[in-house]
C-alpha positions, 0 to 999 in steps of 0.5 A: 421774951425780948432778947436784945440784939447782939447779946449772944443769948439766943435761948433766953436763959439769961446769959450767953453760954455753951447752950447757945453755941449750936443756935449760933452755928445754925443761924450762921449756916442756915440763916433764918427769919428775924426772931429774938434768937436770930437777933441775939446772934447778930452781934454787929447789928447789921441785920444778918448773922454771918462770919462778921458776928463770930468774934463778937459771939466768942467774946460774949461767950467767954465773958470778962 
């Protein structure tokens, strides 16, 4: 499965939703190796999931 970076859809369900919140929090707190899920939570495409990705994730999660 290929998950675009910054999509917020770390579990590859097809959209960012409530099921992705725990994965994003885990990536934020624990880090991790490059993976499709980790890249999905890297909202600003800087190579790491950190506090700078939270606003982007929330924006995608809440949708238009």
